[in-house]
N, C-alpha and C positions, 0 to 999 in steps of 0.2 A: 367393434370387430377388429381383431388383430390383422395385421398385414401379412402378406406372404413371407416377408423377410423375418417376421416374428414367429411364424409357424413353419417349422421345417417339414413336418409331415402332418397330414390330416389323420387324427385318431378316430377309431370307430369301435363299436361293440356289435356283436352278432347275436341276436335273439332267435331262438329256435334254430340254432346253428347247424345241427347235425354234425357230420364229420368235418365240415368247414370248407366246402367247395367255394362258396361265395367269398369267404374270408381269404382263402388262398388266392383267388383272382384279384381281390382288392389289394392285397399285399404285393402281387405281381406289378400292379400299377403304381406302387410306391406309398400306399397308405399303411397305417400302423394299427394292427389289431390289439386291443387292450383286454377283451373279455369275450369268451364264448359261453352261451347259455343254452342248456338243453336238459331234458330229463332222461335221455338215453345214455346209459353208462358206457356202453361200447363205443357209441358215436363220439362221446366227449373224450374218451381215452384216445381215440384217433385224432381228435381235434388237438388235444394237449401234446401228442406226439409230434404233430406237424406245425404247431404254433407255440414253440417253447417259451417265447417271450410274453405270451398272453396268459391271463388267468382263466379259470373255468368255474362255472357254477352249475352243478348238477342237481336238479330238483325242480319243484314247482316254481315257475317264474313269479307267482304272486308272493312268494316268500323272499324274493329279492327286493329288500327295502332300499330306499334311497341311500341310507347310511351304509348298508352293506355293499351296495354297488360302488359307492364312493371309496370305501376302503379297498375293495378288490382292484379298482382302477387307480389307486393311490392318489385320488383326487385330481388326476390329470384331466385336461379338457377333453371332452368327447364331441367331435365335430360331426359325426354321422352315426345314426342308428340304422342297422340293416337287419333283414331277416324275412322269414316266410311264415308269418302267423296264419292259422287257418282262416279262410275268408269265405265261409259259407254261413248263410242264415243271418246276415247283418241287417236285414230289413227291420229287425227289432232293436238294433243298437240305439241306445239313448231313449227308447220309448217303452222298454219292457223286456221280459224274458231274461233277466240277469243271470239265471242259473244255466242257460245254454252254454256248455263248455266251450264251444267254438267262439261264441261271443266273448266269453270270459278271457280267453287267450289273446284275442285281438285287443281287448280293452287293457290288458296288461302291457302290450306293446305301446298302446296309446298313452297309458299312465307314465311309463318310463320316458317316452318322448316329451310329455308335458313337464316332467320333473327335470330332465336334462337340458331341454331346449337346444338340441343340436342344430347345426346349420342345415343338415340334409337328412332325409330318410329314404330308404329303398325298401319297398315291399315286393316280394316275389311270390307269385302264385300261378295256378293253372290257368289255361286259356278260358276255361268255362266261366271265370269270373266276369268276362265281358259279354256273356250270353244275355239275351233279352230277359230271360227269366230271373237273372240276378241283378237287374238294373237297380232295384231298391237297395240291395246290399252294397253295390258299388257307390251309389249316391251317399249312403250312410258313411262309408269309409272316407270318401273325399270330404264330406261335410265336417267330419270330426277333425280332420287335419287342417282344413280351412279355418276352423274356429280357433286353432292354435297359431294361426298366422302363416301357414305353409301354402305356397303355390304348388299345385300338383298337376301332373299329366300322366297318362297311362298309355302304354304301347305293348303289343305282343311281339316279342323279338324271337326270330328263328335263329337258333344257335349256330347253324352251319354258316350263317352270314358273318360270324365273328371268329372264324378259325376253328370251330369245334367240329370234329369229324363225326357229327351225329345230327340227325334231323329231330329237333325238339323245339317246341314253342313254349315260351313262358311269358306270362303277364308280368310286366314290371311297372309298378307305380313309383314314380320318382317325385320327390318333394323337396322344396328348398324354401327357406325363410329369408334368404339374402339375395335372391335373384327374382326378376320379374317373371321369368318362365324357366322351367326345367329344360335341360339340354340332354337329349338322348344321344347315345353313341351312333355313329354312322357305320354301316357295314364295311368290313375290311376284305371279305371274300365273297365270291359269287357276284362280283361287280366289275364294271369296266372303269379302269383308271387310265385316262388318256387313250392311247392306242393299245393298251394291254388289258386283257381280261384276267382277273385274279380268281382262279377256280376255288371251290370249297376244298377243304382237306379231306382226303379219302381214308377209308378203313385201311387200305394197303399202306398208305403213308404212315398212319398212326401205329400200326402193328409192326412196322419195319424196325422200330427202335424202342425196346422196352427196358433197357439197362440204365441204371443210375450212373453217376460219375465214377463209381468204383467198380462198375461192371456187374453189379448185382441186379437181378430181376426179382422184385418183391411181389408177394401175393400172387404167385404164378404156379400154383400146385396143379400139375398136369394130371396127376392121379385122380384128384377130386373132380377134374373136368372130364374124365373119361365117361363113356356111356356103358353102364353096367348091363342094361337089357340087350340081349343078343339080337332080338328081332328089331328093336329100334336102331341098333347099330347097322344092321343090314339095310334098313330103310334109308338111313342117312347116306349111306354109301351110294345110293342111287339118285340123290338130290344134287343137281349141278350148283355151282357157285351162284349166289344171288337169287336162288329159287327156293320154293317151299311148297307146301300143300295147303291150299285154302278152299279150293273147289274140287268137285268130283273129277273135272277134267284134268286137274293137276295130279290127282291120285292115279287116274288111268294112264297119264303120260309117264309118270316116274316109277310107279310101283307095279311089280308083277303080281299075279293073282295070289300067290302064297304070302305076299307081304302087305296085302290090302289092310286098311284100318278097321274094317267091319263097321262102317258108318252107314246109317240110314239117311242118305243125303236128301231124300225127298221130304223127310219130316224134320230135318235140321232147320232151324230158324234162318231164313233168307238163303237156305240151301248152301251155306258156307260156314267156315269157322270164323269167329270174330277175330281171333288171333291166329295167324298162319302157323302151321305145324312144320317142324323140321326146317325152319327158315335159316338158310346159310347167309351170312353177310357177303356183301359184294366188295371186293378190294378196290373197285373203280368208282365208288360213291361213298358218301357219308353213311353211317349206320342208321337203322331205325332207332327210335327212342329206347335207350337202355332202361330196362325195367328193374324191379327190386328183387328179382330171383334169377338164378343161373340157368333156368330151363327154357328161357325164351328164344335164345339165338344160338347158332352153331358157327364154328370156325369156317372161314371161307373155303379152305381146302383140306384141312385136317378133320378126321372123323371124331369130333368131340365138341363139348360145350366150350364157350369162352372161359378163360380164367378171370378171376377178379381183376388182375392187372390189365388184361386186354379190355375188359369192360370200362375200367377207370380211364384207360387211354382214349377210348371212344368218347368219354366225357371230358377229355382234355386235361385230366389230372397229370401233373408232372411225374416222371418216373421215380423220383425220390419221395413221393407222398406215400406213406405207409399206412395201410388200414389194419386196425386191430380188432380182436373179437372173433367169434366163430364165423365160418364162411357164409352162413345165412345172414349174419349181421353185416358182414362186409358188403355183400350184395345190396342189402337194404340201404346201407349208407351211400353206396355209389349211385344206386338208382334214384334216391331221393335228393341227391345233391344238385346245387346250381353248378353248371359247368364252369370251372375256373376261368376259362378264356372269356366267357360272357361277363363274369365278375370283373375281370381286368378291364374290359371295355367300359363298364359302368364306373369303375374307379377313375378312369381317365376323364369321364364326363364330370365327375365330382370335382376333380382338379381344375377342369376348364371352367366350371361354374364358379369355383372359389376365386379364380383369377379374374374372371369377368365382373364379379361382385364389387371389386375395388374400383372398377371403371364405370359402374352405373351411378349416375348422379341423381337420377329421379327414382324414388321408390316405386316398385312395380305394383300393379294391381293383380288381385287374385284371378286366376283363370276361372271362368264361370263353369259351374257344373254342367249346365245344359250343353255347353260347347263340347265337353268331353263325351257326354252321352250321345249327342246327335252325330258325332263323328266316330262312332264306334267302329264302323267298317274301316276307316282310315288307320285305325290302330293296328290292324293286322297286316303284316308284311308278307303276303302270300307270294308275291312275285319277286324275282331277283331284283334287288335294288341297284341303282346306279348313283354314283357320286362324282 
């Protein structure tokens, strides 16, 4: 293993990169992105726009051979492999069902890890991966990487605890082959530091500054964010900041008889909407999870949808990060992205682990799978953390 003095920056590749939210965050932490891999043309155009020093591979990852990957990265060392491979249905990994596309994509991530042998891996996924019903899948994932010599641990990280002005929880599997245990980042917001409480970043703070260093606001088409339906516009005008319609009581409270939604509330499942309608964001708190379409949330005070730039800011993308493609694709890229500030926190953890690896004189033992499974509840950071 090379020393810190010999390695100026940790290099990484991003598999299933999308627009590059995770890569953006890792680069904020000082890591160096070599390659983005995805099959979404618009998302990779965005990736290339914002990671000009990195190469891109657009297509089926199974066609990314070791020789091609080496050529694209100019045979530079790859210290970390990161990405969000689909993680459903893995109870059959290694024992059958090789044609399951979800398994196939994960196995390609595993294949590239086996070929490259990076120091670290980061796998990002939805919180459902830690559900009891997915225990076999999780065991299979961890076992596959254990067999390659990686020590892994898993946690569900709430993004608002890392400076992201959004409530979103993501499962993060962190693996290392040069440390005895992975080190997860500690929350920076929503925590007590000494005598000072560091609050989460709010929507109001996020939307207060949308300009890049040249004074330009990108991806901020107010015309496309306007509400074309006159009745819906009238309805929204009656919704206070931070409120919306989910129950009949909300409808009765905010809408007059001529603006009612004509919903049979009694026969509606659970007598409520699964997703709140006409939900305005609240400037005094982080936003709800940004989705992959522009019809989910409304501006806190203006009578319109959010623009792509405002949604991206809630995801903690910097103002100079430009999204390419049609507006529907831009929203999909934003909603599917790992918030960059979460990526930055993970990048700092990799740097810390790399530094500590030089100080470890005794080879570490693998973390037992049972320990991870039995402590599933501890992986969820539901409460505000303290450090």
